[in-house]
N, C-alpha and C positions, 0 to 999 in steps of 0.2 A: 588593274582598273582599265577598262576599255577606253580607247581614244576613237574619235569620230571624224570622218572627212567633212569637207565643206559641200555646200550645194554646187551643182554644176554651173558653169558660166557658159551660156549658150543663147542662141536665138534661132528661129526657124530657117534662116538662110545659111547657117554654118555648113561648110563642105568638108572641113577637116576637124577631127577630134584628137586632142592630145590627152593621153592618160598617164598619170603618175600612179604611185602605189598608195600612199597615205601621207598627209602633211607631216613634216618634221616638227620638232619641238618649237623652233622659232616661229614657224608658220602658225602652229596651233596657238601659241602665246599671243601672236598679233592678229589672228583671225584673217590671215591673208595667204594666198597661194605663194609659194617660193619666196618666203620672207628672209631666209638666211642671207646675210650680205655677201657671202662668197658663192652662192648658187648662181649659175650662169644663165638660168632660164630667161629672165627679163632682158639681159644684155643680148642674148642670141635672138630671141623672138622680136625684140624691138628693131634690131638691125635688119632682120629678114623682112619683117612686115611693115617697117617704116614708121615706127612710133618711138617716142623718147623713153628709154628704159628707166630713166630717173624721174619720170613724171609721177604725179600722185597715183596711187594704186587704182582708183576708179578710172583714171585716164588710160592706164595700161590695159585694164580689162576691156575698155571701150576700143582700144587699138586692136586687140585680138578679135573682138566681135566684128569690127568694121572690115577686117581682112577675111572674115568667114571662118574663123578658127574658134572652136569650142574647147573648154578645159574642164577636166574632172579627174577623179581618182578611181582606180579599179575597186579598192576596198571602201566599204561604208564604215566599218569599224574593225578593230583588232586590239591586241595587247602587245606592247613593245616597250622595252626599258629605255632605249636610246632612240635617236632619229634614224638609225641605220635600218635599211630594209631587211638586212640579214638577222636582225633582232626580233622580227615579227614572229609571234607564237602562232604557228600554222593552225593549231587547234582552235584559235579564236577568230580566224579570218571570216568576215561576213562581207560578201561583195555588194557593191551598188547594183541596182537593177539596170545594167547597161543594155540588156536586150530591149527593155521598154523604152529606154532613152533613144536607142538607134531607130526603133520603130517610129518614135515621135519626131525624129530628125532624118527623114529619108534623103535629104540632100547630101548627107555625110557619105563621102566615097573613099575617104582615107582616114584610117585610125593609126595614130603614131604613139608609140610607147616611149615614155621618158625612162629608158633603161631596161635591162634584161628582166628585173624582178617584176615590173609592171606587166611585161609581156607574158611571163610565166604565170602570174596570178590570173590574168585574163584567159589564158589557155586552159587553166584548170577550172576556174569558176564560171566563166561566161561562154566561151566558144562552144562547148557542147550543147548549149541550149539556144544558140543564136539562130534566129530565122531572118531577122532584118540584116541589112548590109551584106547580103550574100555576094555581091560583086565588088565589095570594098577591098581596098588594099590595106594590109596590116603590116606596119613597118616599125621595127625596133630601132630606136635611135640611142646614141650614147647618152648616158645619164648626165644631166647638168649639175648634179650634186657635187659639192666640194670633196666628197669622199671618192669621187671618180677622177682623181687628178692625173692618172697615168695616160690619159688621152689628151693630146695637145688641143688647145682652144681652136686652132685653125681647122683641125680635123673634125671636131665637134660641129663647128660652124658649117663646114661643107656638108656634113650629114644632115643637119637640121634644115637646110634649105628646102628639103622635101615637104616641109609643113606649109609652104606657100601654096594656096589653093590653085594658083595659075600654073604651077609647075607640071610638066608632063608626068605621066605615070612612072612609078619607080621601076627601075630595071632590076629584075630578080637576081641578076648576077653580081650586082654591086654589094660589097660588104663594107661596112663602116668601121669595123674593128674586129 
């Protein structure tokens, strides 16, 4: 049975877009992005963007938006047995219309991927048809998922600082993992 992603969190002034793959079971159950209690997304983004990661969900979303950061997933729907990206059945992948989203949000100059799978799905399903965001940076960040425990928190935090819209352009020579 297919699962479906959430609507994007955005406004016209957003300058950074963070893309995940597809919400996990905890998120789908609660109807909220990054709802798993051990996922580091809110802890990291709150620290970098200056909002309380323990605040009510709507306040956290407002914190992202007030900092100029949009949030969505690469996939619109897919089939998956568990919350692991590796369990996504490739034959069922349906991408969100990110080309239209980026055309509607011309201020976005940086697209950050929450993990390697989000980047790979974007490269396969979206990038070949992308006209908007031609000058944008595309940056893969270490996943905030609890399944990605091999990378220390401090290293994830250092990599994720690039989501701040006021940060200078990413240095292509930098590798986060």
